[in-house]
C-alpha positions as CSV (number, residue, x, y, z in Angstrom):
1,X,3.6,19.0,49.7
2,X,5.9,17.9,47.0
3,X,7.3,14.8,48.9
4,X,4.2,12.8,47.5
5,X,5.4,10.9,44.5
6,X,4.4,10.9,40.8
7,X,4.0,7.7,39.0
8,X,4.7,7.3,35.3
9,X,2.7,4.7,33.8
10,X,4.7,2.9,30.7
11,X,3.0,1.1,27.9
12,X,4.3,0.7,24.4
13,X,6.4,3.9,25.1
14,X,9.4,2.2,26.4
15,X,12.1,5.1,26.4
16,X,13.1,8.1,28.4
17,X,13.8,10.5,25.4
18,X,10.7,12.5,23.9
19,X,8.3,11.1,26.7
20,X,6.0,13.9,27.6
21,X,5.0,11.8,30.7
22,X,8.2,11.2,31.9
23,X,9.2,15.0,31.4
24,X,6.0,16.3,33.2
25,X,6.7,14.1,36.1
26,X,10.2,15.3,36.1
27,X,9.1,18.9,35.9
28,X,7.0,18.4,38.9
29,X,10.0,18.3,41.2
30,X,8.1,15.6,43.3
31,X,9.8,12.0,43.5
32,X,9.1,9.7,40.7
33,X,8.7,6.3,40.1
34,X,7.7,4.2,36.9
35,X,5.4,1.3,36.3
36,X,4.8,-1.1,33.7
37,X,1.6,-3.3,33.7
38,X,1.5,-6.5,31.9
39,X,-2.2,-6.4,30.8
40,X,-3.0,-8.8,27.7
41,X,-6.0,-5.9,27.0
42,X,-3.8,-3.3,26.3
43,X,-2.9,-4.6,22.7
44,X,-6.3,-6.4,22.3
45,X,-5.1,-9.8,22.8
46,X,-2.0,-11.6,24.2
47,X,1.4,-10.7,22.9
48,X,2.9,-13.4,20.4
49,X,5.8,-15.1,21.3
50,X,8.6,-13.0,19.4
51,X,6.8,-9.8,20.7
52,X,7.1,-11.3,24.4
53,X,10.9,-12.0,23.9
54,X,11.4,-8.3,22.6
55,X,9.4,-7.0,25.8
56,X,11.4,-8.6,28.2
57,X,14.7,-7.3,26.9
58,X,13.3,-3.8,26.2
59,X,12.0,-3.4,29.8
60,X,15.7,-4.4,31.0
61,X,17.0,-1.5,28.9
62,X,14.0,0.8,30.1
63,X,14.9,-0.3,33.6
64,X,18.4,0.5,33.2
65,X,18.0,3.9,31.5
66,X,15.3,5.0,34.0
67,X,17.9,3.8,36.7
68,X,20.4,6.3,35.5
69,X,17.8,9.0,36.3
70,X,17.3,7.5,39.8
71,X,13.9,6.4,38.6
72,X,12.9,2.9,40.0
73,X,10.8,0.8,37.7
74,X,7.9,-1.3,39.3
75,X,6.6,-4.2,37.4
76,X,2.8,-5.5,38.0
77,X,0.7,-7.6,35.9
78,X,-3.1,-7.6,35.8
79,X,-6.1,-5.5,34.5
80,X,-4.5,-2.0,34.4
81,X,-7.7,-0.4,35.9
82,X,-7.0,-2.5,39.3
83,X,-3.5,-2.4,39.2
84,X,-2.4,1.5,38.7
85,X,-5.0,2.8,41.4
86,X,-3.9,0.0,43.8
87,X,0.0,1.0,43.2
88,X,-1.2,4.7,43.5
89,X,-2.5,4.0,46.8
90,X,0.4,2.0,48.0
91,X,3.0,4.8,46.8
92,X,0.9,7.6,48.3
93,X,0.9,9.3,44.7
94,X,0.0,12.8,44.3
95,X,-0.8,11.8,40.5
96,X,-0.5,9.2,37.9
97,X,0.8,10.5,34.5
98,X,1.0,8.7,31.4
99,X,1.0,9.2,27.5
100,X,-2.3,9.0,26.0
101,X,-3.2,5.8,24.2
102,X,-2.5,5.5,20.7
103,X,-4.7,2.4,19.9
104,X,-8.5,2.2,20.8
105,X,-7.4,-0.6,23.5
106,X,-5.3,1.8,25.2
107,X,-7.8,4.6,25.0
108,X,-10.6,2.3,26.8
109,X,-7.8,1.8,29.2
110,X,-7.3,5.4,29.5
111,X,-11.0,6.2,30.6
112,X,-11.0,3.1,33.1
113,X,-7.9,3.9,34.7
114,X,-8.5,7.8,35.0
115,X,-12.0,7.0,36.5
116,X,-10.6,4.5,39.1
117,X,-8.1,6.8,40.0
118,X,-10.4,9.7,40.6
119,X,-12.7,7.6,42.5
120,X,-9.6,7.1,44.6
121,X,-8.7,10.9,44.8
122,X,-5.8,10.6,42.8
123,X,-5.9,12.9,39.9
124,X,-4.7,11.4,36.5
125,X,-2.7,13.4,34.3
126,X,-2.7,12.3,30.3
127,X,0.0,13.8,28.1
128,X,0.5,13.5,24.3
129,X,0.0,10.2,22.5
130,X,2.4,8.4,20.2
131,X,0.8,9.3,17.2
132,X,1.8,11.9,14.5
133,X,-2.0,13.3,14.3
134,X,-5.1,12.1,16.5
135,X,-7.6,10.1,14.4
136,X,-10.2,12.8,14.8
137,X,-8.2,15.4,13.3
138,X,-7.3,13.9,10.1
139,X,-11.0,13.7,8.2
140,X,-11.9,14.2,4.6
141,X,-13.7,17.2,3.3
142,X,-16.9,15.5,4.3
143,X,-15.7,15.2,8.0
144,X,-15.1,11.4,7.7
145,X,-12.0,9.2,8.2
146,X,-10.1,8.7,5.0
147,X,-10.5,5.4,3.5
148,X,-7.9,5.7,0.9
149,X,-4.0,6.3,1.6
150,X,-3.0,8.8,-0.9
151,X,-5.3,11.4,0.6
152,X,-4.8,10.8,3.8
153,X,-1.2,10.9,3.6
154,X,-1.7,14.2,1.5
155,X,-3.5,15.8,4.4
156,X,-1.1,14.1,7.3
157,X,2.1,15.4,5.8
158,X,0.7,19.0,4.7
159,X,-1.6,20.0,7.9
160,X,-0.2,17.6,10.7
161,X,3.6,17.8,11.1
162,X,4.4,16.5,14.5
163,X,5.4,18.7,17.5
164,X,9.1,19.1,18.1
165,X,10.5,16.1,20.3
166,X,11.7,17.0,23.7
167,X,15.1,15.6,25.6
168,X,15.2,13.1,28.2
169,X,15.2,14.6,31.6
170,X,18.5,15.1,33.1
171,X,17.4,16.0,36.8
172,X,14.8,13.6,38.6
173,X,13.9,13.0,42.3
174,X,13.7,9.3,41.9
175,X,11.3,7.7,44.7
176,X,13.7,6.1,47.2
177,X,11.5,3.4,48.6
178,X,9.0,2.3,46.0
179,X,6.3,-0.3,46.5
180,X,7.5,-4.0,45.7
181,X,6.8,-5.2,42.3
182,X,7.2,-8.8,40.2
183,X,10.5,-9.8,38.9
184,X,10.9,-9.7,35.5
185,X,12.0,-13.2,34.9
186,X,8.8,-14.4,36.9
187,X,6.6,-13.2,33.7
188,X,8.3,-16.1,31.7
189,X,8.3,-13.8,28.6
190,X,11.4,-15.6,27.3
191,X,11.4,-19.2,25.5
192,X,12.9,-21.8,27.3
193,X,11.7,-25.2,26.0
194,X,12.7,-25.1,23.6
195,X,14.6,-21.9,23.3
196,X,14.0,-20.7,19.6
197,X,15.3,-17.2,20.3
198,X,19.1,-17.7,19.2
199,X,18.3,-15.8,15.6
200,X,16.3,-13.2,17.4
201,X,19.3,-12.7,19.8
202,X,22.0,-12.7,17.0
203,X,19.6,-10.3,15.0
204,X,18.4,-7.6,17.4
205,X,19.3,-5.0,20.0
206,X,16.1,-4.3,21.7
207,X,15.8,-1.0,23.7
208,X,16.2,2.8,23.1
209,X,20.0,2.5,22.7
210,X,19.5,-0.2,19.9
211,X,16.8,2.3,18.2
212,X,18.9,5.0,18.2
213,X,21.9,3.1,16.8
214,X,19.4,1.5,14.1
215,X,18.3,5.1,13.0
216,X,21.9,6.3,13.1
217,X,22.9,3.7,10.7
218,X,19.7,4.0,8.5
219,X,20.4,7.8,7.9
220,X,23.9,7.3,7.2
221,X,23.8,4.7,4.9
222,X,20.3,3.9,3.2
223,X,17.8,6.8,3.7
224,X,19.0,8.5,0.4
225,X,18.3,5.2,-1.7
226,X,15.2,4.1,0.4
227,X,12.9,5.0,-2.6
228,X,14.9,2.8,-5.0
229,X,16.4,-0.1,-2.8
230,X,13.6,-0.9,-0.2
231,X,12.1,-3.4,-2.5
232,X,15.1,-5.9,-2.7
233,X,15.5,-8.1,0.1
234,X,19.0,-9.0,-0.2
235,X,20.0,-5.5,0.3
236,X,20.1,-3.4,3.6
237,X,17.9,-0.7,2.1
238,X,15.3,-0.5,4.8
239,X,15.4,1.1,8.3
240,X,14.5,-2.3,10.3
241,X,13.2,0.3,12.9
242,X,9.5,-1.1,12.8
243,X,10.1,-3.5,16.5
244,X,11.4,-0.4,17.9
245,X,8.6,1.9,17.0
246,X,6.3,-0.8,17.8
247,X,7.5,-0.9,21.4
248,X,8.0,3.0,21.1
249,X,11.7,2.7,22.2
250,X,12.0,5.8,19.9
251,X,9.2,8.3,19.4
252,X,7.4,9.3,15.9
253,X,8.2,12.8,16.8
254,X,12.1,12.2,17.1
255,X,12.0,9.8,14.1
256,X,10.1,12.5,12.0
257,X,12.0,15.4,12.8
258,X,15.7,13.6,12.6
259,X,14.6,12.1,9.2
260,X,13.9,15.5,7.9
261,X,16.7,17.1,9.2
262,X,19.0,14.4,8.1
263,X,17.4,13.4,4.8
264,X,15.7,16.3,3.5
265,X,13.4,15.7,0.5
266,X,15.3,12.2,0.4
267,X,13.7,11.0,3.3
268,X,10.1,11.4,2.0
269,X,9.7,7.9,0.8
270,X,10.7,7.0,4.1
271,X,8.2,9.1,5.8
272,X,5.5,8.2,3.7
273,X,5.8,4.5,4.9
274,X,5.7,5.8,8.7
275,X,2.6,7.6,7.4
276,X,1.2,4.3,5.9
277,X,1.8,2.8,9.6
278,X,-0.3,5.9,10.7
279,X,-2.9,5.2,8.3
280,X,-3.3,1.7,9.5
281,X,-3.4,3.0,13.2
282,X,-6.3,5.3,12.4
283,X,-8.3,2.2,10.5
284,X,-7.9,0.6,13.8
285,X,-9.8,3.2,15.8
286,X,-12.6,2.7,13.1
287,X,-12.6,-1.2,13.4
288,X,-10.9,-2.5,16.9
289,X,-11.4,-5.9,15.4
290,X,-9.1,-5.3,12.6
291,X,-7.7,-8.8,12.8
292,X,-10.7,-10.7,12.7
293,X,-13.2,-8.7,10.6
294,X,-12.9,-7.6,7.1
295,X,-13.4,-3.6,6.4
296,X,-15.3,-4.8,3.4
297,X,-18.3,-6.6,4.5
298,X,-18.8,-8.5,1.3
299,X,-15.8,-10.6,2.3
300,X,-17.6,-12.4,4.9
301,X,-19.0,-14.4,2.2
302,X,-15.4,-15.4,0.5
303,X,-15.0,-19.0,-0.1
304,X,-11.9,-19.6,2.1
305,X,-10.5,-23.1,2.1
306,X,-9.3,-24.7,5.4
307,X,-6.6,-26.2,4.0
308,X,-4.4,-27.0,7.3
309,X,-1.6,-29.0,5.6
310,X,-1.2,-26.1,2.9
311,X,-0.9,-23.4,5.8
312,X,1.3,-25.9,7.8
313,X,3.7,-26.2,4.9
314,X,3.6,-22.4,4.5
315,X,4.4,-21.6,8.1
316,X,7.4,-23.9,7.8
317,X,8.5,-22.7,4.4
318,X,7.9,-25.9,2.4
319,X,5.6,-24.4,-0.3
320,X,8.2,-25.3,-3.3
321,X,8.3,-21.7,-4.3
322,X,11.9,-20.3,-3.2
323,X,11.0,-16.9,-2.4
324,X,8.0,-17.7,-0.2
325,X,9.9,-20.4,1.6
326,X,13.1,-18.0,1.9
327,X,10.9,-15.5,3.5
328,X,9.2,-17.9,6.0
329,X,12.6,-19.1,7.1
330,X,13.7,-15.6,7.6
331,X,10.7,-15.0,9.7
332,X,11.2,-17.8,11.9
333,X,15.0,-17.2,12.3
334,X,15.0,-13.6,12.9
335,X,11.4,-12.6,13.9
336,X,11.1,-10.3,11.0
337,X,10.7,-10.3,7.5
338,X,11.4,-7.9,4.5
339,X,8.4,-5.7,3.6
340,X,8.4,-6.9,-0.1
341,X,8.3,-10.6,1.0
342,X,5.7,-10.0,3.3
343,X,3.5,-9.1,0.5
344,X,4.7,-12.0,-1.5
345,X,4.1,-14.6,1.2
346,X,0.8,-13.2,2.3
347,X,-0.2,-13.1,-1.4
348,X,0.6,-16.7,-2.0
349,X,-1.2,-17.9,1.5
350,X,-4.5,-16.0,0.5
351,X,-4.6,-16.1,-3.2
352,X,-2.7,-18.9,-4.4
353,X,-3.7,-21.5,-1.3
354,X,-7.1,-19.5,-0.4
355,X,-6.4,-19.8,3.0
356,X,-8.2,-17.0,5.3
357,X,-6.1,-14.0,5.8
358,X,-6.7,-14.3,9.3
359,X,-4.6,-17.6,9.6
360,X,-1.9,-15.8,8.1
361,X,-2.2,-12.5,10.3
362,X,-2.5,-14.9,13.5
363,X,1.1,-16.6,12.4
364,X,2.7,-13.2,12.0
365,X,1.3,-12.0,15.3
366,X,3.0,-15.0,17.0
367,X,6.4,-14.7,15.0
368,X,7.0,-10.9,14.4
369,X,8.8,-8.9,16.8
370,X,7.3,-5.9,15.1
371,X,3.6,-7.6,15.5
372,X,1.6,-4.4,15.7
373,X,-2.2,-4.3,16.4
374,X,-2.8,-2.1,13.4
375,X,-0.1,-2.7,11.0
376,X,-0.4,-6.6,11.1
377,X,-4.0,-7.2,10.4
378,X,-3.8,-3.7,8.2
379,X,-1.5,-5.2,5.8
380,X,-3.0,-8.8,5.8
381,X,-6.3,-6.9,4.9
382,X,-4.6,-5.0,1.9
383,X,-3.2,-8.2,0.5
384,X,-6.6,-10.0,0.9
385,X,-8.2,-7.2,-0.7
386,X,-10.9,-6.8,2.0
387,X,-9.4,-3.9,3.8
388,X,-9.5,0.2,3.1
389,X,-7.4,1.3,0.2
390,X,-6.8,-2.7,-0.3
391,X,-4.7,-4.4,-3.2
392,X,-7.4,-5.0,-6.0
393,X,-8.9,-8.5,-6.1
394,X,-7.2,-9.2,-9.4
395,X,-3.7,-8.5,-8.0
396,X,-2.2,-11.7,-7.4
397,X,1.6,-11.7,-6.7
398,X,3.5,-14.0,-9.2
399,X,6.1,-15.3,-6.8
400,X,8.4,-16.4,-9.7
401,X,8.3,-13.1,-11.6
402,X,8.5,-11.3,-8.1
403,X,11.5,-13.2,-7.3
404,X,13.1,-12.5,-10.4
405,X,12.6,-8.7,-10.4
406,X,13.6,-8.2,-6.8
407,X,16.1,-10.9,-5.9
408,X,17.6,-11.2,-9.4
409,X,20.7,-12.7,-8.4
410,X,19.0,-15.1,-5.8
411,X,21.1,-13.7,-2.9
412,X,18.3,-13.7,-0.5
413,X,16.9,-17.0,-1.6
414,X,20.6,-18.7,-1.2
415,X,20.8,-16.8,2.2
416,X,17.9,-18.4,3.8
417,X,17.5,-21.6,1.6
418,X,21.2,-22.9,1.6
419,X,20.0,-26.1,0.4
420,X,19.5,-24.5,-3.1
421,X,23.1,-22.8,-3.0
422,X,23.8,-24.8,-6.1
423,X,21.0,-24.1,-8.4
424,X,21.7,-22.3,-11.2
425,X,20.4,-18.5,-11.5
426,X,18.1,-19.5,-14.4
427,X,16.1,-22.1,-12.3
428,X,16.8,-20.5,-9.0
429,X,13.4,-18.6,-9.0
430,X,11.1,-21.4,-10.2
431,X,8.9,-23.5,-8.2
432,X,10.4,-27.2,-7.3
433,X,9.0,-30.3,-8.5
434,X,7.0,-30.7,-5.1
435,X,5.3,-27.2,-5.2
436,X,1.9,-27.1,-3.4
437,X,0.3,-25.5,-6.5
438,X,0.6,-24.6,-9.8
439,X,0.5,-20.7,-9.6
440,X,-1.4,-20.1,-13.0
441,X,-4.0,-22.5,-12.0
442,X,-4.2,-21.1,-8.6
443,X,-4.6,-17.6,-9.8
444,X,-7.5,-18.6,-12.1
445,X,-9.1,-20.2,-9.1
446,X,-8.4,-17.1,-7.0
447,X,-9.9,-15.1,-9.5
448,X,-13.1,-17.1,-9.8
449,X,-13.6,-17.1,-6.2
450,X,-13.1,-13.3,-5.6
451,X,-15.7,-12.8,-8.5
452,X,-18.3,-15.0,-6.8
453,X,-18.7,-12.3,-3.9
454,X,-20.9,-9.1,-4.6
455,X,-18.8,-6.0,-5.2
456,X,-15.6,-7.5,-5.2
457,X,-14.2,-5.5,-7.9
458,X,-15.7,-2.1,-6.4
């Protein structure tokens, strides 16, 4: 019987283009309904405030795009292993189809949901994940996961080109009377008291259409110069696709092939950064507690300083170092920070202030619209020196020199610190009289602390 419906379970793949599960459901010629489950376990921990804001608007766009195909979107919350089988029973579903998980948390959910469905007599159907390659497929000659990015990227780009993307379905039988679901507004994903999201609304267009518009702009204006301009925060030299990728509003397959088709060899520096995100994702499979546990075990003995006052000043952009404070103000206003400035601000926290990197990772998790279970902790471990292919312990970013090099005219600083608009260029990059630390003294302290732990220089 072809009147029993197919349920499509959406997670961090909030799109209709190149969605293998949706395509499989459409091709089944059965009625189709979609479901999104709000389950904290699917990201390893509850979403931060900025990501919750993005999720709300992305679900609105997904609901609209599915609606154009006649497919209803049912919203439920709770443990996925309970919610999905229950909804399948209510709908009388013939099967439930979803894209295989791209993180260890999602893979755990895959197994639990699939087993619960089988017990209920509903066959699960898992389709391709949002990964360039499965972690088990990209291994060193010794058969182990790569711990250094360059050979990982060489193997990934040479041997694991992603499959060609598929277009969104055009003819789909939607389920006319889906089971009831939650009202999105009842999830309270948006901030209200206070409403701090004005800058986010002014900056972003969440959803699949916004993702493709952002990609078109990048490929038309910046992909050719990405390799030389991506380090300059005052220039629109990056793609700003990271939040769209984080929520799967555009697939890695689509991004990869379009970038290659339009940019050719010029797209390689950009695709290499996509490969870095994939590297972090693979590291997450090796260490699911990546946001808490250093990959280099000797760092468990690092003499971090629980400097709450310094951490609070850093969060609020009051360190006295203009490039650091500008970055933290950009983050708070837009939910995003330029990657070069992310490295500068992170280095300042963990090396100038010796504040535990986990504190910074948690702050970024709450305030970044692109806060990702792999990239966020992976980047912090890289800066702290405790992760795979991490920055060496003796690399301590000098915020003044970084500012002079990558924001030479001070446009970025003046954009986010308007109180410094009248400061002359020759002194704009230097710390103010109320700076939290003297960088040279802080650097010496950091190097001494790193040398205390065994193997810090290995």
